TORKOL-4160 file (C-alpha; in steps of 0.2 Angstrom, whole numbers, padded with zeros to 4 digits, m for minus):
451
<pt num="1" X="0673" Y="0419" Z="0341"/>
<pt num="2" X="0672" Y="0430" Z="0356"/>
<pt num="3" X="0689" Y="0439" Z="0352"/>
<pt num="4" X="0682" Y="0446" Z="0337"/>
<pt num="5" X="0669" Y="0458" Z="0348"/>
<pt num="6" X="0674" Y="0473" Z="0357"/>
<pt num="7" X="0669" Y="0473" Z="0374"/>
<pt num="8" X="0661" Y="0490" Z="0374"/>
<pt num="9" X="0651" Y="0501" Z="0364"/>
<pt num="10" X="0657" Y="0519" Z="0362"/>
<pt num="11" X="0650" Y="0537" Z="0358"/>
<pt num="12" X="0633" Y="0541" Z="0352"/>
<pt num="13" X="0627" Y="0523" Z="0352"/>
<pt num="14" X="0632" Y="0521" Z="0370"/>
<pt num="15" X="0621" Y="0537" Z="0373"/>
<pt num="16" X="0607" Y="0529" Z="0364"/>
<pt num="17" X="0608" Y="0512" Z="0373"/>
<pt num="18" X="0608" Y="0521" Z="0389"/>
<pt num="19" X="0592" Y="0531" Z="0385"/>
<pt num="20" X="0582" Y="0517" Z="0378"/>
<pt num="21" X="0586" Y="0505" Z="0394"/>
<pt num="22" X="0584" Y="0520" Z="0405"/>
<pt num="23" X="0567" Y="0525" Z="0398"/>
<pt num="24" X="0560" Y="0509" Z="0398"/>
<pt num="25" X="0565" Y="0507" Z="0416"/>
<pt num="26" X="0557" Y="0522" Z="0420"/>
<pt num="27" X="0541" Y="0517" Z="0414"/>
<pt num="28" X="0541" Y="0501" Z="0423"/>
<pt num="29" X="0546" Y="0508" Z="0440"/>
<pt num="30" X="0533" Y="0523" Z="0438"/>
<pt num="31" X="0520" Y="0510" Z="0437"/>
<pt num="32" X="0525" Y="0501" Z="0450"/>
<pt num="33" X="0528" Y="0517" Z="0462"/>
<pt num="34" X="0512" Y="0524" Z="0460"/>
<pt num="35" X="0503" Y="0509" Z="0472"/>
<pt num="36" X="0514" Y="0513" Z="0486"/>
<pt num="37" X="0510" Y="0532" Z="0486"/>
<pt num="38" X="0492" Y="0529" Z="0485"/>
<pt num="39" X="0493" Y="0516" Z="0498"/>
<pt num="40" X="0481" Y="0526" Z="0511"/>
<pt num="41" X="0470" Y="0530" Z="0496"/>
<pt num="42" X="0470" Y="0511" Z="0489"/>
<pt num="43" X="0467" Y="0506" Z="0508"/>
<pt num="44" X="0449" Y="0516" Z="0508"/>
<pt num="45" X="0445" Y="0509" Z="0491"/>
<pt num="46" X="0449" Y="0491" Z="0491"/>
<pt num="47" X="0449" Y="0487" Z="0510"/>
<pt num="48" X="0436" Y="0498" Z="0520"/>
<pt num="49" X="0433" Y="0498" Z="0538"/>
<pt num="50" X="0436" Y="0508" Z="0554"/>
<pt num="51" X="0453" Y="0502" Z="0558"/>
<pt num="52" X="0465" Y="0512" Z="0547"/>
<pt num="53" X="0480" Y="0501" Z="0552"/>
<pt num="54" X="0471" Y="0486" Z="0548"/>
<pt num="55" X="0468" Y="0493" Z="0530"/>
<pt num="56" X="0486" Y="0499" Z="0528"/>
<pt num="57" X="0492" Y="0481" Z="0533"/>
<pt num="58" X="0481" Y="0474" Z="0521"/>
<pt num="59" X="0486" Y="0485" Z="0507"/>
<pt num="60" X="0504" Y="0482" Z="0511"/>
<pt num="61" X="0501" Y="0464" Z="0511"/>
<pt num="62" X="0495" Y="0465" Z="0494"/>
<pt num="63" X="0511" Y="0475" Z="0490"/>
<pt num="64" X="0522" Y="0461" Z="0498"/>
<pt num="65" X="0512" Y="0447" Z="0489"/>
<pt num="66" X="0517" Y="0456" Z="0472"/>
<pt num="67" X="0535" Y="0454" Z="0476"/>
<pt num="68" X="0532" Y="0435" Z="0479"/>
<pt num="69" X="0530" Y="0434" Z="0460"/>
<pt num="70" X="0546" Y="0443" Z="0457"/>
<pt num="71" X="0558" Y="0427" Z="0459"/>
<pt num="72" X="0546" Y="0419" Z="0446"/>
<pt num="73" X="0547" Y="0433" Z="0434"/>
<pt num="74" X="0566" Y="0433" Z="0436"/>
<pt num="75" X="0569" Y="0414" Z="0432"/>
<pt num="76" X="0556" Y="0415" Z="0417"/>
<pt num="77" X="0563" Y="0431" Z="0410"/>
<pt num="78" X="0581" Y="0427" Z="0415"/>
<pt num="79" X="0581" Y="0410" Z="0405"/>
<pt num="80" X="0573" Y="0419" Z="0390"/>
<pt num="81" X="0585" Y="0433" Z="0391"/>
<pt num="82" X="0601" Y="0421" Z="0392"/>
<pt num="83" X="0594" Y="0410" Z="0378"/>
<pt num="84" X="0585" Y="0424" Z="0366"/>
<pt num="85" X="0595" Y="0439" Z="0370"/>
<pt num="86" X="0591" Y="0455" Z="0381"/>
<pt num="87" X="0581" Y="0466" Z="0368"/>
<pt num="88" X="0566" Y="0455" Z="0365"/>
<pt num="89" X="0563" Y="0451" Z="0384"/>
<pt num="90" X="0565" Y="0469" Z="0390"/>
<pt num="91" X="0551" Y="0473" Z="0377"/>
<pt num="92" X="0540" Y="0461" Z="0384"/>
<pt num="93" X="0542" Y="0466" Z="0402"/>
<pt num="94" X="0536" Y="0483" Z="0398"/>
<pt num="95" X="0520" Y="0477" Z="0389"/>
<pt num="96" X="0516" Y="0467" Z="0403"/>
<pt num="97" X="0518" Y="0480" Z="0416"/>
<pt num="98" X="0509" Y="0494" Z="0407"/>
<pt num="99" X="0494" Y="0483" Z="0404"/>
<pt num="100" X="0491" Y="0477" Z="0421"/>
<pt num="101" X="0495" Y="0496" Z="0429"/>
<pt num="102" X="0481" Y="0501" Z="0417"/>
<pt num="103" X="0469" Y="0488" Z="0422"/>
<pt num="104" X="0472" Y="0493" Z="0440"/>
<pt num="105" X="0465" Y="0510" Z="0435"/>
<pt num="106" X="0451" Y="0504" Z="0429"/>
<pt num="107" X="0446" Y="0493" Z="0443"/>
<pt num="108" X="0429" Y="0496" Z="0452"/>
<pt num="109" X="0431" Y="0499" Z="0471"/>
<pt num="110" X="0425" Y="0487" Z="0486"/>
<pt num="111" X="0409" Y="0498" Z="0485"/>
<pt num="112" X="0405" Y="0492" Z="0468"/>
<pt num="113" X="0411" Y="0474" Z="0467"/>
<pt num="114" X="0413" Y="0469" Z="0484"/>
<pt num="115" X="0426" Y="0455" Z="0488"/>
<pt num="116" X="0430" Y="0453" Z="0469"/>
<pt num="117" X="0439" Y="0471" Z="0469"/>
<pt num="118" X="0453" Y="0466" Z="0480"/>
<pt num="119" X="0455" Y="0450" Z="0474"/>
<pt num="120" X="0457" Y="0457" Z="0456"/>
<pt num="121" X="0468" Y="0471" Z="0464"/>
<pt num="122" X="0480" Y="0457" Z="0471"/>
<pt num="123" X="0480" Y="0447" Z="0453"/>
<pt num="124" X="0485" Y="0462" Z="0444"/>
<pt num="125" X="0499" Y="0466" Z="0456"/>
<pt num="126" X="0506" Y="0449" Z="0455"/>
<pt num="127" X="0506" Y="0452" Z="0436"/>
<pt num="128" X="0516" Y="0468" Z="0439"/>
<pt num="129" X="0527" Y="0458" Z="0450"/>
<pt num="130" X="0530" Y="0445" Z="0438"/>
<pt num="131" X="0535" Y="0458" Z="0426"/>
<pt num="132" X="0546" Y="0467" Z="0437"/>
<pt num="133" X="0555" Y="0452" Z="0441"/>
<pt num="134" X="0563" Y="0453" Z="0423"/>
<pt num="135" X="0565" Y="0471" Z="0421"/>
<pt num="136" X="0579" Y="0479" Z="0433"/>
<pt num="137" X="0592" Y="0465" Z="0430"/>
<pt num="138" X="0588" Y="0465" Z="0413"/>
<pt num="139" X="0592" Y="0483" Z="0410"/>
<pt num="140" X="0606" Y="0483" Z="0420"/>
<pt num="141" X="0614" Y="0468" Z="0411"/>
<pt num="142" X="0610" Y="0478" Z="0394"/>
<pt num="143" X="0619" Y="0494" Z="0398"/>
<pt num="144" X="0634" Y="0485" Z="0408"/>
<pt num="145" X="0637" Y="0473" Z="0393"/>
<pt num="146" X="0639" Y="0490" Z="0382"/>
<pt num="147" X="0649" Y="0500" Z="0394"/>
<pt num="148" X="0668" Y="0502" Z="0395"/>
<pt num="149" X="0675" Y="0491" Z="0409"/>
<pt num="150" X="0683" Y="0505" Z="0419"/>
<pt num="151" X="0666" Y="0515" Z="0419"/>
<pt num="152" X="0653" Y="0503" Z="0422"/>
<pt num="153" X="0648" Y="0511" Z="0439"/>
<pt num="154" X="0646" Y="0528" Z="0430"/>
<pt num="155" X="0635" Y="0522" Z="0416"/>
<pt num="156" X="0625" Y="0509" Z="0426"/>
<pt num="157" X="0620" Y="0523" Z="0437"/>
<pt num="158" X="0608" Y="0529" Z="0425"/>
<pt num="159" X="0597" Y="0515" Z="0427"/>
<pt num="160" X="0595" Y="0518" Z="0446"/>
<pt num="161" X="0593" Y="0536" Z="0441"/>
<pt num="162" X="0578" Y="0532" Z="0430"/>
<pt num="163" X="0571" Y="0521" Z="0444"/>
<pt num="164" X="0573" Y="0536" Z="0458"/>
<pt num="165" X="0565" Y="0549" Z="0444"/>
<pt num="166" X="0551" Y="0536" Z="0441"/>
<pt num="167" X="0548" Y="0536" Z="0460"/>
<pt num="168" X="0549" Y="0555" Z="0461"/>
<pt num="169" X="0537" Y="0557" Z="0445"/>
<pt num="170" X="0525" Y="0547" Z="0453"/>
<pt num="171" X="0526" Y="0556" Z="0470"/>
<pt num="172" X="0525" Y="0573" Z="0461"/>
<pt num="173" X="0510" Y="0567" Z="0452"/>
<pt num="174" X="0502" Y="0562" Z="0467"/>
<pt num="175" X="0506" Y="0576" Z="0476"/>
<pt num="176" X="0499" Y="0588" Z="0462"/>
<pt num="177" X="0482" Y="0578" Z="0462"/>
<pt num="178" X="0482" Y="0579" Z="0481"/>
<pt num="179" X="0485" Y="0597" Z="0480"/>
<pt num="180" X="0473" Y="0602" Z="0467"/>
<pt num="181" X="0458" Y="0590" Z="0469"/>
<pt num="182" X="0445" Y="0589" Z="0483"/>
<pt num="183" X="0446" Y="0574" Z="0494"/>
<pt num="184" X="0429" Y="0568" Z="0485"/>
<pt num="185" X="0437" Y="0570" Z="0468"/>
<pt num="186" X="0452" Y="0562" Z="0473"/>
<pt num="187" X="0443" Y="0546" Z="0480"/>
<pt num="188" X="0430" Y="0546" Z="0466"/>
<pt num="189" X="0442" Y="0547" Z="0451"/>
<pt num="190" X="0459" Y="0556" Z="0455"/>
<pt num="191" X="0467" Y="0542" Z="0462"/>
<pt num="192" X="0466" Y="0532" Z="0446"/>
<pt num="193" X="0474" Y="0545" Z="0434"/>
<pt num="194" X="0492" Y="0538" Z="0438"/>
<pt num="195" X="0488" Y="0521" Z="0435"/>
<pt num="196" X="0479" Y="0526" Z="0418"/>
<pt num="197" X="0494" Y="0536" Z="0413"/>
<pt num="198" X="0503" Y="0519" Z="0411"/>
<pt num="199" X="0496" Y="0515" Z="0394"/>
<pt num="200" X="0503" Y="0530" Z="0384"/>
<pt num="201" X="0520" Y="0528" Z="0393"/>
<pt num="202" X="0520" Y="0510" Z="0391"/>
<pt num="203" X="0519" Y="0514" Z="0372"/>
<pt num="204" X="0533" Y="0525" Z="0372"/>
<pt num="205" X="0545" Y="0514" Z="0381"/>
<pt num="206" X="0539" Y="0498" Z="0369"/>
<pt num="207" X="0544" Y="0509" Z="0355"/>
<pt num="208" X="0562" Y="0513" Z="0362"/>
<pt num="209" X="0565" Y="0496" Z="0367"/>
<pt num="210" X="0559" Y="0487" Z="0351"/>
<pt num="211" X="0573" Y="0499" Z="0342"/>
<pt num="212" X="0587" Y="0493" Z="0353"/>
<pt num="213" X="0602" Y="0482" Z="0348"/>
<pt num="214" X="0608" Y="0467" Z="0355"/>
<pt num="215" X="0624" Y="0468" Z="0368"/>
<pt num="216" X="0641" Y="0464" Z="0362"/>
<pt num="217" X="0644" Y="0451" Z="0376"/>
<pt num="218" X="0627" Y="0442" Z="0371"/>
<pt num="219" X="0633" Y="0442" Z="0352"/>
<pt num="220" X="0650" Y="0436" Z="0357"/>
<pt num="221" X="0642" Y="0421" Z="0367"/>
<pt num="222" X="0631" Y="0417" Z="0354"/>
<pt num="223" X="0644" Y="0417" Z="0340"/>
<pt num="224" X="0654" Y="0403" Z="0349"/>
<pt num="225" X="0658" Y="0389" Z="0339"/>
<pt num="226" X="0653" Y="0376" Z="0352"/>
<pt num="227" X="0641" Y="0386" Z="0363"/>
<pt num="228" X="0635" Y="0382" Z="0379"/>
<pt num="229" X="0618" Y="0376" Z="0385"/>
<pt num="230" X="0611" Y="0393" Z="0389"/>
<pt num="231" X="0608" Y="0396" Z="0408"/>
<pt num="232" X="0596" Y="0381" Z="0414"/>
<pt num="233" X="0591" Y="0386" Z="0432"/>
<pt num="234" X="0599" Y="0369" Z="0438"/>
<pt num="235" X="0615" Y="0374" Z="0430"/>
<pt num="236" X="0615" Y="0391" Z="0435"/>
<pt num="237" X="0612" Y="0387" Z="0455"/>
<pt num="238" X="0624" Y="0374" Z="0454"/>
<pt num="239" X="0638" Y="0383" Z="0447"/>
<pt num="240" X="0634" Y="0401" Z="0455"/>
<pt num="241" X="0625" Y="0398" Z="0471"/>
<pt num="242" X="0640" Y="0404" Z="0482"/>
<pt num="243" X="0640" Y="0420" Z="0473"/>
<pt num="244" X="0622" Y="0421" Z="0472"/>
<pt num="245" X="0620" Y="0420" Z="0491"/>
<pt num="246" X="0635" Y="0432" Z="0495"/>
<pt num="247" X="0627" Y="0445" Z="0483"/>
<pt num="248" X="0609" Y="0442" Z="0489"/>
<pt num="249" X="0615" Y="0446" Z="0508"/>
<pt num="250" X="0622" Y="0463" Z="0502"/>
<pt num="251" X="0606" Y="0466" Z="0491"/>
<pt num="252" X="0595" Y="0463" Z="0506"/>
<pt num="253" X="0601" Y="0479" Z="0513"/>
<pt num="254" X="0599" Y="0489" Z="0495"/>
<pt num="255" X="0581" Y="0483" Z="0494"/>
<pt num="256" X="0575" Y="0487" Z="0512"/>
<pt num="257" X="0583" Y="0504" Z="0512"/>
<pt num="258" X="0575" Y="0507" Z="0495"/>
<pt num="259" X="0558" Y="0503" Z="0499"/>
<pt num="260" X="0559" Y="0510" Z="0517"/>
<pt num="261" X="0563" Y="0528" Z="0510"/>
<pt num="262" X="0554" Y="0527" Z="0492"/>
<pt num="263" X="0538" Y="0519" Z="0498"/>
<pt num="264" X="0535" Y="0517" Z="0517"/>
<pt num="265" X="0542" Y="0534" Z="0522"/>
<pt num="266" X="0528" Y="0543" Z="0516"/>
<pt num="267" X="0517" Y="0534" Z="0526"/>
<pt num="268" X="0529" Y="0534" Z="0541"/>
<pt num="269" X="0528" Y="0554" Z="0541"/>
<pt num="270" X="0509" Y="0554" Z="0540"/>
<pt num="271" X="0507" Y="0541" Z="0554"/>
<pt num="272" X="0520" Y="0545" Z="0566"/>
<pt num="273" X="0525" Y="0563" Z="0561"/>
<pt num="274" X="0508" Y="0570" Z="0560"/>
<pt num="275" X="0511" Y="0575" Z="0541"/>
<pt num="276" X="0497" Y="0578" Z="0529"/>
<pt num="277" X="0499" Y="0567" Z="0514"/>
<pt num="278" X="0504" Y="0581" Z="0502"/>
<pt num="279" X="0516" Y="0587" Z="0514"/>
<pt num="280" X="0523" Y="0568" Z="0518"/>
<pt num="281" X="0525" Y="0567" Z="0499"/>
<pt num="282" X="0533" Y="0582" Z="0496"/>
<pt num="283" X="0547" Y="0577" Z="0509"/>
<pt num="284" X="0548" Y="0561" Z="0500"/>
<pt num="285" X="0550" Y="0570" Z="0483"/>
<pt num="286" X="0564" Y="0581" Z="0488"/>
<pt num="287" X="0573" Y="0565" Z="0493"/>
<pt num="288" X="0570" Y="0557" Z="0477"/>
<pt num="289" X="0577" Y="0570" Z="0466"/>
<pt num="290" X="0591" Y="0572" Z="0477"/>
<pt num="291" X="0594" Y="0552" Z="0475"/>
<pt num="292" X="0592" Y="0553" Z="0455"/>
<pt num="293" X="0606" Y="0568" Z="0454"/>
<pt num="294" X="0617" Y="0560" Z="0466"/>
<pt num="295" X="0618" Y="0542" Z="0457"/>
<pt num="296" X="0631" Y="0546" Z="0444"/>
<pt num="297" X="0643" Y="0553" Z="0458"/>
<pt num="298" X="0641" Y="0537" Z="0468"/>
<pt num="299" X="0644" Y="0528" Z="0451"/>
<pt num="300" X="0660" Y="0537" Z="0449"/>
<pt num="301" X="0665" Y="0535" Z="0467"/>
<pt num="302" X="0662" Y="0516" Z="0465"/>
<pt num="303" X="0673" Y="0515" Z="0449"/>
<pt num="304" X="0687" Y="0524" Z="0458"/>
<pt num="305" X="0688" Y="0515" Z="0475"/>
<pt num="306" X="0681" Y="0499" Z="0470"/>
<pt num="307" X="0665" Y="0489" Z="0474"/>
<pt num="308" X="0671" Y="0482" Z="0490"/>
<pt num="309" X="0676" Y="0498" Z="0497"/>
<pt num="310" X="0659" Y="0504" Z="0492"/>
<pt num="311" X="0650" Y="0491" Z="0500"/>
<pt num="312" X="0660" Y="0494" Z="0516"/>
<pt num="313" X="0655" Y="0513" Z="0515"/>
<pt num="314" X="0636" Y="0510" Z="0513"/>
<pt num="315" X="0634" Y="0497" Z="0525"/>
<pt num="316" X="0643" Y="0507" Z="0538"/>
<pt num="317" X="0633" Y="0524" Z="0533"/>
<pt num="318" X="0617" Y="0516" Z="0534"/>
<pt num="319" X="0621" Y="0507" Z="0551"/>
<pt num="320" X="0626" Y="0523" Z="0559"/>
<pt num="321" X="0614" Y="0535" Z="0550"/>
<pt num="322" X="0597" Y="0525" Z="0551"/>
<pt num="323" X="0592" Y="0529" Z="0569"/>
<pt num="324" X="0596" Y="0548" Z="0568"/>
<pt num="325" X="0585" Y="0548" Z="0552"/>
<pt num="326" X="0570" Y="0540" Z="0559"/>
<pt num="327" X="0571" Y="0552" Z="0575"/>
<pt num="328" X="0571" Y="0567" Z="0563"/>
<pt num="329" X="0558" Y="0560" Z="0553"/>
<pt num="330" X="0546" Y="0557" Z="0568"/>
<pt num="331" X="0549" Y="0575" Z="0574"/>
<pt num="332" X="0534" Y="0582" Z="0565"/>
<pt num="333" X="0544" Y="0596" Z="0559"/>
<pt num="334" X="0548" Y="0599" Z="0541"/>
<pt num="335" X="0565" Y="0607" Z="0543"/>
<pt num="336" X="0569" Y="0590" Z="0553"/>
<pt num="337" X="0560" Y="0578" Z="0542"/>
<pt num="338" X="0569" Y="0583" Z="0526"/>
<pt num="339" X="0587" Y="0580" Z="0532"/>
<pt num="340" X="0582" Y="0564" Z="0541"/>
<pt num="341" X="0576" Y="0557" Z="0524"/>
<pt num="342" X="0590" Y="0562" Z="0515"/>
<pt num="343" X="0602" Y="0553" Z="0527"/>
<pt num="344" X="0592" Y="0538" Z="0523"/>
<pt num="345" X="0591" Y="0542" Z="0504"/>
<pt num="346" X="0611" Y="0543" Z="0504"/>
<pt num="347" X="0613" Y="0526" Z="0508"/>
<pt num="348" X="0600" Y="0519" Z="0499"/>
<pt num="349" X="0606" Y="0527" Z="0482"/>
<pt num="350" X="0623" Y="0522" Z="0484"/>
<pt num="351" X="0617" Y="0504" Z="0488"/>
<pt num="352" X="0607" Y="0504" Z="0472"/>
<pt num="353" X="0623" Y="0510" Z="0461"/>
<pt num="354" X="0635" Y="0497" Z="0467"/>
<pt num="355" X="0622" Y="0484" Z="0466"/>
<pt num="356" X="0619" Y="0488" Z="0448"/>
<pt num="357" X="0636" Y="0485" Z="0445"/>
<pt num="358" X="0637" Y="0470" Z="0455"/>
<pt num="359" X="0622" Y="0462" Z="0447"/>
<pt num="360" X="0632" Y="0460" Z="0430"/>
<pt num="361" X="0651" Y="0459" Z="0435"/>
<pt num="362" X="0647" Y="0444" Z="0448"/>
<pt num="363" X="0641" Y="0431" Z="0435"/>
<pt num="364" X="0647" Y="0425" Z="0417"/>
<pt num="365" X="0637" Y="0430" Z="0402"/>
<pt num="366" X="0629" Y="0414" Z="0398"/>
<pt num="367" X="0621" Y="0415" Z="0416"/>
<pt num="368" X="0621" Y="0433" Z="0420"/>
<pt num="369" X="0602" Y="0437" Z="0416"/>
<pt num="370" X="0595" Y="0422" Z="0426"/>
<pt num="371" X="0608" Y="0422" Z="0440"/>
<pt num="372" X="0606" Y="0441" Z="0443"/>
<pt num="373" X="0587" Y="0442" Z="0441"/>
<pt num="374" X="0585" Y="0426" Z="0452"/>
<pt num="375" X="0597" Y="0434" Z="0466"/>
<pt num="376" X="0589" Y="0452" Z="0464"/>
<pt num="377" X="0572" Y="0447" Z="0466"/>
<pt num="378" X="0573" Y="0435" Z="0479"/>
<pt num="379" X="0582" Y="0448" Z="0490"/>
<pt num="380" X="0569" Y="0462" Z="0485"/>
<pt num="381" X="0555" Y="0449" Z="0489"/>
<pt num="382" X="0560" Y="0445" Z="0506"/>
<pt num="383" X="0567" Y="0462" Z="0512"/>
<pt num="384" X="0560" Y="0475" Z="0499"/>
<pt num="385" X="0542" Y="0470" Z="0497"/>
<pt num="386" X="0539" Y="0466" Z="0515"/>
<pt num="387" X="0548" Y="0483" Z="0521"/>
<pt num="388" X="0532" Y="0494" Z="0522"/>
<pt num="389" X="0523" Y="0479" Z="0529"/>
<pt num="390" X="0538" Y="0473" Z="0542"/>
<pt num="391" X="0539" Y="0492" Z="0548"/>
<pt num="392" X="0520" Y="0494" Z="0551"/>
<pt num="393" X="0519" Y="0478" Z="0560"/>
<pt num="394" X="0536" Y="0481" Z="0569"/>
<pt num="395" X="0528" Y="0498" Z="0576"/>
<pt num="396" X="0511" Y="0491" Z="0580"/>
<pt num="397" X="0518" Y="0476" Z="0590"/>
<pt num="398" X="0532" Y="0486" Z="0600"/>
<pt num="399" X="0523" Y="0502" Z="0600"/>
<pt num="400" X="0541" Y="0510" Z="0597"/>
<pt num="401" X="0542" Y="0521" Z="0582"/>
<pt num="402" X="0561" Y="0518" Z="0579"/>
<pt num="403" X="0558" Y="0499" Z="0577"/>
<pt num="404" X="0561" Y="0499" Z="0558"/>
<pt num="405" X="0577" Y="0509" Z="0562"/>
<pt num="406" X="0584" Y="0494" Z="0572"/>
<pt num="407" X="0578" Y="0482" Z="0560"/>
<pt num="408" X="0588" Y="0490" Z="0547"/>
<pt num="409" X="0604" Y="0490" Z="0557"/>
<pt num="410" X="0602" Y="0472" Z="0559"/>
<pt num="411" X="0601" Y="0469" Z="0541"/>
<pt num="412" X="0616" Y="0482" Z="0536"/>
<pt num="413" X="0628" Y="0471" Z="0547"/>
<pt num="414" X="0622" Y="0455" Z="0539"/>
<pt num="415" X="0624" Y="0462" Z="0522"/>
<pt num="416" X="0642" Y="0469" Z="0525"/>
<pt num="417" X="0646" Y="0451" Z="0530"/>
<pt num="418" X="0639" Y="0445" Z="0513"/>
<pt num="419" X="0646" Y="0458" Z="0502"/>
<pt num="420" X="0663" Y="0459" Z="0509"/>
<pt num="421" X="0665" Y="0441" Z="0504"/>
<pt num="422" X="0663" Y="0446" Z="0487"/>
<pt num="423" X="0678" Y="0447" Z="0474"/>
<pt num="424" X="0682" Y="0465" Z="0468"/>
<pt num="425" X="0675" Y="0466" Z="0450"/>
<pt num="426" X="0676" Y="0484" Z="0445"/>
<pt num="427" X="0687" Y="0482" Z="0431"/>
<pt num="428" X="0684" Y="0465" Z="0423"/>
<pt num="429" X="0679" Y="0462" Z="0406"/>
<pt num="430" X="0661" Y="0455" Z="0404"/>
<pt num="431" X="0666" Y="0447" Z="0388"/>
<pt num="432" X="0666" Y="0428" Z="0390"/>
<pt num="433" X="0662" Y="0416" Z="0405"/>
<pt num="434" X="0675" Y="0421" Z="0417"/>
<pt num="435" X="0668" Y="0437" Z="0423"/>
<pt num="436" X="0668" Y="0433" Z="0441"/>
<pt num="437" X="0687" Y="0426" Z="0441"/>
<pt num="438" X="0698" Y="0440" Z="0449"/>
<pt num="439" X="0703" Y="0439" Z="0467"/>
<pt num="440" X="0699" Y="0453" Z="0480"/>
<pt num="441" X="0709" Y="0469" Z="0475"/>
<pt num="442" X="0706" Y="0481" Z="0460"/>
<pt num="443" X="0713" Y="0471" Z="0444"/>
<pt num="444" X="0727" Y="0480" Z="0436"/>
<pt num="445" X="0723" Y="0488" Z="0419"/>
<pt num="446" X="0739" Y="0479" Z="0412"/>
<pt num="447" X="0731" Y="0461" Z="0418"/>
<pt num="448" X="0715" Y="0466" Z="0409"/>
<pt num="449" X="0725" Y="0469" Z="0393"/>
<pt num="450" X="0733" Y="0453" Z="0394"/>
<pt num="451" X="0717" Y="0444" Z="0396"/>
């Protein structure tokens, strides 16, 4: 029965859990990030032409198409993860991501294969998106189901840390290649190097994940004398649709802010700020390493003040700070661009950390992987995958370089409405099927002990 299981893992075992999940997540998102940082180079390789803006729109269009596969991947891997366990599914996602990324690095350009090259690029990006659909929510569930209930924000924050470090490492590698290679070498073979690194990194991540243990919460559910049907999609949508809608509204801001500053901002600095590609990547790298370092602080803050107060804080921050962030970034001056991107990064990192906790705390164990993966990926498809495309299109149509900032202000207001409609979940137990039961307000420890 579930009562025989501890609701968390302690000591060295918990550190091993976090290391395995975070390392695998790092590999997944390093592979995914490389495409965004090489957007202008990919445009020239696969979508050549005189109109640079049109080439970028096509490149970011392929970026967005990959996100259309993420909800499908979330459903597929979510159902598998709720039926068979977290460990095996997380091993499969990293294998698929590493394989598809390596193949992009081997893909001939438009000059060699003509229209077949961008078609194959799109197909491989779709495979990446399908894999990514099962990755983040699964990694979060794996860590959260091991962590103590009163420190899930802190321990869960190391998954966003690995995500930001993955983007930072991808940016650092591209920056090094751009700085050390001639333009001809970069166009000829240098852009392929980050994609080809997916092969050895994927093998390391697969090894670590294959050695992971299953979570206490899943073991407890699997040991029930009368087990429930494991998360068919229709049952999940029927029982969790309200929670999924509310959480999805908040995650829309998480997705938009994350991809605006990790993927699009380096392009914005080049096009609107007049920065060179290496200089723009340098600004982005600084913000990414800052975000990785600050995530545990945001996690500890969320544990202390609760999830709903953190939601209120981050929605307000991004609504107020996004306009100054874009104004500073479009100045063309490095000393203004760095604090500008840090303003946006601060909101994005806090949003990501509280989202990590909410993904597992909002849903019961038997539907957790499916519901969280589907909610997360639908929001990221609509608002994250389209972020670079929407920003480029808004500026192109309006002629106003601040148009993406106004777009984010609207999304921040909508996210606050959805996020603040969620119940407070910062101290509930994740064992069993009543994970989303508490009413708004932090649940007292005495009540948790009684449960």
